[in-house]
C-alpha positions in Angstrom: 4.2 22.7 4.1 3.3 19.2 5.2 5.6 16.4 6.1 5.4 12.7 6.8 5.9 12.0 10.4 9.0 9.8 11.0 7.8 7.3 13.6 10.9 6.3 15.6 11.5 3.8 18.3 8.7 1.3 18.0 9.1 -2.3 19.2 9.7 -4.8 16.4 6.7 -7.1 15.8 6.7 -8.3 12.2 3.8 -10.8 12.2 0.9 -8.6 13.3 -1.2 -6.6 10.7 -2.0 -2.9 11.2 -2.3 0.3 9.2 -0.1 3.2 7.7 -0.4 7.0 7.2 1.5 10.2 6.3 3.9 11.8 3.7 4.6 15.2 2.2 4.9 17.4 -0.8 5.3 21.1 -1.4 1.7 22.2 -1.3 -0.1 20.2 1.3 -0.1 19.3 4.9 -0.8 16.7 6.0 -10.5 -17.5 -3.7 -9.8 -19.9 -4.0 -11.8 -22.9 -2.9 -9.1 -24.5 -0.8 -10.2 -22.8 2.5 -7.8 -22.4 5.3 -9.0 -22.2 9.0 -8.8 -18.4 9.2 -10.1 -17.6 5.7 -13.6 -16.7 7.1 -12.1 -14.2 9.5 -10.0 -12.7 6.7 -13.1 -12.4 4.6 -14.7 -10.4 7.3 -11.7 -8.1 7.5 -11.5 -7.7 3.7 -15.3 -6.9 3.5 -14.6 -3.8 5.6 -12.1 -2.4 3.0 -13.8 0.2 0.8 -12.6 2.1 -2.2 -13.0 5.4 -0.3 -9.7 6.9 1.1 -9.2 6.9 4.9 -10.0 10.1 6.8 -6.4 11.3 7.0 -6.1 11.1 3.2 -9.3 13.0 2.7 -7.8 15.9 4.7 -5.1 16.1 2.0 -7.6 15.6 -0.8 -9.6 18.6 0.4 -6.8 20.8 -0.9 -6.9 19.4 -4.4 -9.5 20.4 -7.0 -10.4 18.4 -10.1 -8.9 21.2 -12.2 -5.6 21.1 -10.3 -5.3 17.3 -10.7 -6.3 17.4 -14.4 -3.5 20.0 -15.0 -0.7 18.0 -13.5 2.1 17.3 -15.9 4.0 14.7 -13.8 3.2 11.5 -11.9 1.5 12.5 -8.6 0.5 10.0 -5.9 -1.4 10.3 -2.7 -0.3 8.2 0.3 -1.9 7.6 3.7 -1.0 5.9 6.9 -4.3 5.4 8.8 -2.8 3.9 11.9 -0.5 7.0 12.3 -3.3 9.4 11.2 -1.2 11.0 8.5 -1.5 11.6 4.7 0.2 13.6 2.0 1.3 13.6 -1.7 4.6 12.6 -3.3 6.3 12.8 -6.7 8.9 10.6 -8.4 12.4 11.1 -7.0 13.9 8.4 -9.3 12.8 5.6 -11.6 14.7 2.7 -13.1 12.4 0.6 -15.3 9.4 -0.4 -13.2 11.2 0.5 -9.9 10.0 3.9 -8.7 11.2 5.8 -5.6 8.5 8.2 -4.4 9.7 11.0 -2.0 8.4 13.9 -0.1 10.4 17.0 0.8 11.1 15.6 4.3 13.1 12.7 2.8 10.5 10.0 3.5 10.9 7.4 0.7 8.4 4.8 -0.6 10.0 2.4 -3.2 7.6 0.4 -5.4 8.3 -2.2 -8.1 5.4 -2.6 -10.5 3.2 -0.7 -8.0 4.0 -3.1 -5.2 5.8 -1.6 -2.2 9.2 -3.2 -1.7 10.8 -0.7 0.8 10.2 2.4 2.9 12.6 4.8 4.6 12.2 7.5 7.2 9.1 6.1 8.9 10.9 4.4 11.8 9.5 0.9 11.7 10.4 0.7 8.0 10.0 -2.2 5.6 13.7 -2.8 4.9 13.1 -4.9 1.8 10.4 -7.1 0.3 10.8 -9.8 -2.3 7.4 -9.8 -3.9 8.3 -10.2 -7.6 5.3 -12.5 -8.5 2.6 -10.4 -6.9 1.8 -7.9 -9.6 1.4 -10.6 -12.3 -0.9 -12.6 -10.0 -3.0 -9.5 -9.3 -3.3 -8.9 -13.1 -4.4 -12.5 -13.5 -6.9 -12.0 -10.6 -6.0 -15.4 -9.1 -3.1 -17.6 -8.0 -0.7 -18.4 -5.2 2.4 -16.4 -4.7 5.2 -16.2 -2.1 6.7 -13.1 -0.4 9.5 -12.4 2.0 9.8 -9.2 4.1 12.8 -8.0 6.0 13.0 -5.5 8.9 15.8 -4.3 11.2 15.3 -5.3 14.8 16.2 -3.2 17.8 19.9 -4.2 17.5 20.0 -3.3 13.8 19.9 -6.9 12.7 18.0 -8.0 9.6 15.0 -10.2 10.3 13.2 -11.9 7.4 9.7 -13.5 7.4 8.3 -15.5 4.5 4.6 -15.6 3.5 2.4 -17.7 1.3 -0.3 -15.6 -0.3 -3.6 -16.2 -2.1 -4.9 -13.8 -4.8 -8.7 -13.6 -5.3 -11.4 -11.3 -6.7 -13.2 -9.2 -4.2 -15.7 -7.3 -6.4 -16.2 -4.1 -8.4 -16.0 -0.6 -7.0 -15.7 3.0 -8.2 -12.5 4.8 -7.3 -12.6 8.6 -7.0 -9.3 10.0 -8.4 -10.6 13.6 -7.8 -10.4 14.7 -11.5 -12.3 11.6 -12.6 -13.9 8.4 -11.4 -12.5 5.0 -12.4 -14.5 1.7 -12.4 -12.2 -0.8 -10.9 -12.1 -4.5 -9.8 -10.8 -5.0 -6.3 -8.3 -7.8 -6.1 -7.3 -9.1 -2.6 -4.1 -10.7 -1.5 -4.3 -12.7 1.7 -0.9 -13.6 3.2 -0.1 -16.3 5.7 3.1 -16.8 7.7 4.9 -19.4 5.6 4.1 -23.0 6.7 1.2 -22.0 9.0 -2.5 -21.0 8.9 -1.7 -17.7 10.6 -3.0 -14.7 8.6 -0.4 -12.0 8.7 -2.1 -9.3 6.5 -4.5 -8.8 3.6 -3.6 -6.3 0.8 -6.1 -4.9 -1.7 -5.5 -3.6 -5.2 -8.0 -1.7 -7.4 -7.4 -2.4 -11.1 -9.2 -0.2 -13.7 -11.6 -2.1 -15.9 -10.8 0.2 -18.8 -7.0 0.0 -18.9 -5.8 -2.6 -16.4 -3.8 0.0 -14.5 -3.4 -0.3 -10.7 -4.8 3.1 -9.6 -5.2 2.4 -5.9 -4.0 -0.1 -3.3 -3.8 -0.8 0.4 -0.5 -2.5 1.3 0.9 -3.7 4.6 4.3 -2.3 5.8 4.9 -3.4 9.3 3.1 -3.9 12.6 3.7 -0.4 14.0 3.2 1.4 10.7 0.4 -0.7 9.5 -1.1 -0.4 6.0 0.0 2.1 3.4 -2.9 3.6 1.3 -1.8 4.5 -2.2 -3.8 6.4 -4.8 -2.2 7.4 -8.1 -3.9 10.7 -9.1 -1.7 11.1 -12.2 0.6 8.6 -14.0 
């Protein structure tokens, strides 16, 4: 049985962008035209983001066949943490409205609100809490400016909160491979700046199906030491 690796004891550095990886489940191991000074650099970063899963996630995907995925009777999601070189699947532990707590059998928890990550537990340098209530609607609209705030616990267990100003823009059309089927999707990018500055903190990506408007795949920043969390919903 696979398990997410709980990454403990990292220094606390909330402003720097990086990448995430690793969870578990029973079967598998593991623009707008108002340009800011760093927009060009962010554009270069975003251009490197592809619809294909990272290598660590492909290792998990290799144990899944189209027939297995097509036969699933419950929501089933693939997660990856590229920076930590880990990947696995999770199912729904609990759901209240659009707030869903995804968990593996090792106790790692990924909490999402309308498919936007708002908290993690069991990874060490966890996202304690994110206020990102306007992001999903802006992603659906494919444009707009939204605000976020993220909180982490520092080395002395004190809550530290950072605010961000984010710009939503269309990045293009791509095909997303959900193992049992391919989905034509529009990739929407969210570029976030440390509030009140031109410092780019991170750039998230969301793949929205052209056919049904569902968010089937995303790449969302968690923390400096964990990096980005790759999310792919194989079954909803």
